[in-house]
N, C-alpha and C positions, 0 to 999 in steps of 0.2 A: 680736216674739215673745220677745226676750231679757228684757224687763221682766215678761212673763207667767210666766217660770220663774225669776225671781230667787230666790236662796236655795236652789236645787235641790241643790248639793253638800252643804250643811249638813244639809238634810232627808234626803238620801240616806244620809248617815252615821248619822243617828238611826234611820232605818228599818233599816239594816244591823245596828245594835246591838240593836234590838228583835227582829230575826230571827236572832240568834246561835244559838238552839236550834231554832227553827222549821224553817228551811230545811235545816240539816245533817241533821235527822232524816229529812226527806223524801228527801234525796239518798242517805242511807244505805240506806233501804228500796229505792229504785230500783236502786242499784248492786249491793246484796247479792243481790237476786233475779236480776238479769241475770248476775252472775258465778257464782252457784251452779248455775244451770240446766245449763250444759254438762257438769258433773261426772257427771250421770246418763246422759249420752248413750252413752258407751262401755259402761257397765254394762248398759243396756237393749238396745242394738243393737250387739253386738260385731263383726259381720261384714257384708259387703255384702248377703248374702241377707236378713238380718234387717232391714236398712235398706230393701231393696226391698219386703219385705212391709209395712213400716210405710207406705211411700209409697202402695202399692195400697190398704191398708185406710183410710188417712186420706182419700185422694182421693175415695172414695165415701161418706163419712160427713158429710152436710150439717150435722147437729146439732153435731158436734164442730168443724167448720170455723167455724160460727157463733160458737162459744164462744171459739176461739183465733185464728182468722184463716187465710188461705191458706197452704198448705204448698208453697212454690216449689221447695225443694231440701232433702230430708231425708237426702241421702247424706253430709252433713257436719254437724259439731256446730254450726257457725254458723247454717246454715239451720234446724236443729232449734230453736235458741234463738229465732230470729226468729218461727218458727211458734208456739212455746209461750207466750212472754211479751211479745212486742213490743207487741201491742194492749193488754194489761193495763198495762204500764209507761207507755205513751203516755197512757192515760187517767189514771193516777196523776200523771204530770207535769202534765197539763192541769188536774187538780183542785187541785194545789198552787198553780199559777199563779193560778187564779181566786180562791182563798181569800186569797192574799197581796195581790193588787191591791185586792180589796174591803176588806180589813182596813186598808190604808193610805189609802184614798180615802173611800168612802162611810161606813165605820164611824167615821172621824175626823170627818167632817161631822156625822154623827148625834149624836156626843157633844158637839159644840160647840167642840171644840179647834181645828178647822181654821179656823173663822170668826175665832177669837181670833188665830191666827197670821197669817192673811191680812190682818187689820186693821193689822199692823205691818210684818212683814219678808218675807212670802212673796207671790209673784205668784199670779194666778188658776190657772195650770196647773202650779204647782210640785209639788203633791202627786201629781198624776196622772203627770207626767213622771218624778218620782223613783221612783214605784211601778213603772212600766213599765221604767225603766232597771234597777231591782233585779231584776225577773223576768228580763230579758234576761241580766244578769250571772249569775244562778243557773242559767239555761238553759245557758250556756256551761260552767259548773262540772259540771252533769249530763252534758253531752256529753263533756267531757274525761275525767272520772273513769270513766264507763261505758266509753269507748274504752280507757283504760288497763287497766281491770279485765279486759275481754274479751281484749285482747292478752296480758295477764299469764297467762291460763289457756290460751294457745296458739292463739287464733283469729286469722285473717288480719287484717292491719292495715286494709286498705281497707274490708272489710265491717264491722269493729268501729267504724271511724270513722263510717260511714254509719248504723249502728245508733244510736250515741250522738248523732249530729247529728239523727236523726229524733226522738229524745226531746226534745232541746233545742228544735227547731223547733216541736214540738207545744206545749211550754210557752209559747213566744212567741205562738203563735196563740191559745191560750185565755187568756193574759194580756190580749190585746186584747179578747177576748169579755167577760172580767170587767170591764175598764175601760168597755166599752159598757154593760153591765148596771148598773154603778154610777151611770150618768147617768139611768137611767129612774125609779128609785124613791127614796123618802126613807129607806128602811130597809135596813140592811146584810143582814139575814136574807133579805129579798125579793130583793135583788140576787144573793146567793149562790144562791138558789133558781132565778132566771131563768137565770143562767149554767150552773148545774148541770143544768138541763133541756136546755140546748143540748148539753152534754156527753153526757147520756143519749141524746138523739135521735141524736147522732153515732155512739154505740156501737151503737144498734139498726140504723141504716142500714148500718153496716159488717157487722154480723152477718147481716142479710138479704142483702147482696151476696155474702158468702162462702158462705152456705148454699145459694144457688140460682144456677146459671149464668145463668138468664134475667134475674136482677136484678143481675148483676155491675157494671153501670154505676153503681149506687148507691155502690159503693166509692170512686168518684172524687168523689162529693158529700160524703162524710164526712171531716172532718179526721182522724179516728182511722184511716181507711183509707189515708191518704197515706203514713205511714212504712212500712207493709208493702209498698205498691206501689212504693216505692223499691227493693225487692228486695235488702236487704243479704245478702251472701254468696251471691247468686243472680243476678248481673248488675250490681248496684251502679249504679242509675239515680239519680244525684245531682240531676238536673234536677227530679225530682218534689218535692223539698223546697222548691222555690220556691213551691209552693202554700201550705203552712202559713205561710211567712214573709210571703207576700203577704196572707194573711188577717189575720195579726197586725198588719201595717202599716196595712191599710185600716180594721180595727176600731179601732186606736189613733187614727188620724186622725179617724174618725167620733166617737170619744169626746171629742177635743179640741174639735171643732166644737160638739157638743151641750153641753159644759161651758160654752162661751162664751154659750150661749143661755138659761141658767137661773141662778137665784139660788143663792147659797151655802146649803147645807142642804136645798134643794128638789130635787124630782125632776121629770122631764118629765111623769110621770103623778102627778097630785095624790093625796095620801093620802085615803082615805074618811073622812068626818066621823063622829064618834061620836054617841051618842044626844043628842037636844036637851036632855034634862033633866040630863045629866051624871052620873047615878047610877052608882056602881061596882058595886052589887049585893052581891057578896061576894068575899072573897079567892079562894075556889075558882073562882068564875065568871070573875074576871079572869085567873087563871093558866090556866084552860082556854082562854080566848080567845087567850092568848099562845102556848100550847104545842100546841094542836090542829093547826094547819097543818103543823107540823114532823113530828108523829107520823104524820099521814096520808101525808105524802110518804115518810117512811122505810118505812112499812108497804108502800106500793105498790112502792117500789124493791126491798125485800127479797123481796117476793112474785114480782116479775117475774124477778129474777135467780135465785131458787130454782127457779122453774119452768123456766128455761133450763137450769140444771144438771141438773134431773131429766130433762129431755128428752134430754140427752146420754147418760144412763146406759145405756139399752138398746143403743145403738150401740157402747158401750165393750166389750161382750162380744166383738164381732167383732174389734176391735183386739187385745184381750188373747189371743184364741185364736191369733192369728198372731204375737204377741209376748209370750211367757211372762215375759220380764223385767219388763214393765210390771206384771204381776200381783204379782210379788215386791215391787216398790216400793210398790204400793198397800197390800199387807199390812203392809209396814214402817211406813207412815204411818197406816194406818187399822185395823190389827189383823188377826187371823187368821180372822175370820168370812168369810162368803161374799163373792164379788166385789162385788156390788151394795152390800152393807152396808159393805164396806171403802171403797168409793168415797164413799158418803154420810158415813162417819165422817171422811173427809178434808174433805168440803165443809162439813159443818155447823159445825165450829169457825170456819172462815173466814167464813161468812155471819154467824154470831152475834158473831164478833170485830169485824166491821164494824158490826153492829147495836148493839154496846155503845157506840159513839160517840154514838148518840142519847141514851143515859142521861147521859153526860158533858155533852153539849150542853144537855140540859134543866136541869141544875144551873148550867151556865155562863150560862144565861139569867137566873137569879137574880143571879149575879155581875154581869152587865151591868146589870141593873136597879138594883143597889146603886151601881155605879160612876157611872151617869148621874144618880143622885139620885132616881129615881122610886120606889125601894123606901122611901125615907124619907117620901115623900109618902103612900104607901099606909099606912105605919105611923101617920102623923099622924091617920088617920081613926078610930083606935081598934083597928085590927087588930093582932094580936100577932105577934111575931117567929116564934113556933112555928107559927102558922097559915101564914105566908108561906113558911117553910122547908119545912114538911110538904106544902104544896100543890104546890110544884115537885118535891119528892122523890117524891111519889105518881105524877107523870107520868113520872119517870125509871124507877121500878120497874115501874109498869104497862106502860110502853112495852117494857121488857125481856121481860115475859111475852107481850105481843102480838106482838112481832117474832119470838120463838121459835116461837110458834104459826104465824105466817106463813111462816117458813122451813120448818118441817116440812110444812105444807100445800102449799106451792109445790113442794117436792121430790117429794112423792108424786103430786101432780096432774100435774106435768110427766112423771114416769116413766110414769104410767098413760096419758096422752095419746100418748106416743111408742111405746106398744105393749109396755110392760113386763109380763112374765107373772107375776111374783111379787107377793103381797100383802104389802107392806112398810110399810103406812101406820101400823100400831100401833107398830112398832119405831122408825120414823123420828120420829114425833110424840113418843114417850116420850123418845127420845134428845135431841130438840131442847129439850124442857122441862127436862131435867137441867142443861143449860147455863145456865139462869137463875141457878144458884148462882155460877159464875165471873163472869158479868156483874154479879151483885149485889155481889160483892167489889170490882170496879172502881168501881161506882157508890158503894159505901161509902167507898172511899179518897177519891174526889172529894168526897163529902159532908163527911168529916172535914176535909179540906184547906180547903174553903170555910168550915166552921165556925171554924177556927182563925185564918184571916186573909182579908182582902179579896183578891180576885183569886187565891184559892187553887186555883181550878179549873185553873189552868195546870199544877199538879202532877198533877191528874187526867188532863189531856190527855197529859202526858208518860208517865205510867204506862200509859195505854191504848195509846199508840203502841208502847211496849216490848212489851206483851202481844200486840198485833196482829202485830208483827214475829216474835215467837217462834212464834205460831200459824202464820204463813205459811211461814217458812223454818227454824224451829228443828230440825225432824226432818231436813230435807235437809242442813243444815249439820253435823249430828251434834254439836251443842253439848253441853257437860257437863251432867249431871243437875242440878247446883247452879244453873246458869244457867236451864235450862228450868223449874225449880221456881219462878222468879219469877212465872210465869204461873199464875193459878188454874185454867186449863184443864188444866194438866199433872197435877193431883192427882185427876182423875176418870178412870175407864176410858173409852176412846174409845167414842163412841156414834154410831150405833146398833150393835147386834149383841152387846154385852156385857151381862151382868146389871148392873142399877143398883146402884152401891156406895153404900148409904144412909149409912154412917158418914161418909165424907169429904164427901158432899153436904150432910148436915145440919150438919157442922162449918163448911162454907163459908157456908151460909145463916145460921148463928148468928154467924159472923164479920162477914158483911155487915150483919146487924141491929145488932151491937155498934158497928161503925164509923159507921153512920147515926145511932145514938143519941148517940154521942160528938159527931158533927157538930152535931146539934140542940142539945145542951147547950152546946157551945162557941159556937154562933151566937147563942144567947140572951144570952151574957155579954160578947161583944166589941163594940167600937165599930163602927158602920157606916163603911164607906169606909176 
């Protein structure tokens, strides 16, 4: 085995250098959300009576439990944090681990670099071992910093350590899932999709278990249910964390076995052959073939989660009736309009902030095509750079519109199916569509960065990450206006419920168009690669 992982320390150092921005950003998001959540507890529930009311109202609200997870002990700030954000942060840590492992294994094989390195200085399992070691190391960082942050805001040490360890263990588990998925297919995008589907199913299993007592056993099947069932701040059952660690170990061992049974660059499932005559058709057709699966997956995902959020909304009224402090927080975050519109005004930017990542990814696909050399082959057929750039950009912009519509439709459908009495469809759909402006600005920044230099979409990913962080926790952290203004979402009135501010919306759309045009002009002039 030692020969199979020769060169692992050197490759691990290289991967660490490549991740010098990637992982710290993910860690910052996880720790910031965990640490800021306890600050609202004393404000919302200042006395034992208010906390007892919260426990009663949450315990009978299956839709809210499906969204957040079980509420084991809401009489203390630690139990409140575990209920509110542990499931979400566990999913975030798992996603980061999946993306990292696939990036350093299957993506490197797909580009051809790994075959070159294996031919000289690296063993067969070096890249996989280094990637898993890196995820394990970052999982320890997440666990340690989350623990320190929670202890720093006054929560008990034991519960904080278990909370942080649960996040780290989940990252290890899904790092193994990502490693296993990387052995199945020849393409990194498909590997990410497979592992992401496992993550999504785990979330749905956990949600079903927490929503209905008759399905509670499913919570022990879902890796995202395990950190909560360890009960931080409510009994501290450390032995439960053996489950995600065991899953990570078994999945990693399986990945090593499968890697030994396949050729470098190949997957266990052979890629489907293209047309026999080899005709490309058109640039638009080629790009559609590349982009369609991703947009379909994003649309389904946004629709499902928007419907879940909409389904929670009617039950929220009962919670707020018994806890007026929550209404004050919702209005601070979502505006002074009615309760339901305030809730949707909180949810919509979050959904579309996540959805804007599709637009960045659509342009990153062109970046990847260029880096692999396939873009140059397409251009050699007589296609122009403008055609290639605009075809990918069209899917990014069109996807933003489609995902906004899916978010609005999902929220209103979920609300109606859960028994919502108000007709909010028009307000919610209009509000969702106004956020195409901010999403367009992020896509425009990415397009300009790609036009100016190869692999420029990394700047787009960084900007999108900052914007998403501000959307998630900017209001709760009470950041200065100058910092919040970095996000294009901050320049529009919160929607739905407020009149559409046409001037700032048109300014953002014009800015987005200008950035995209600048990206097109720059892309036509620079050298590929």
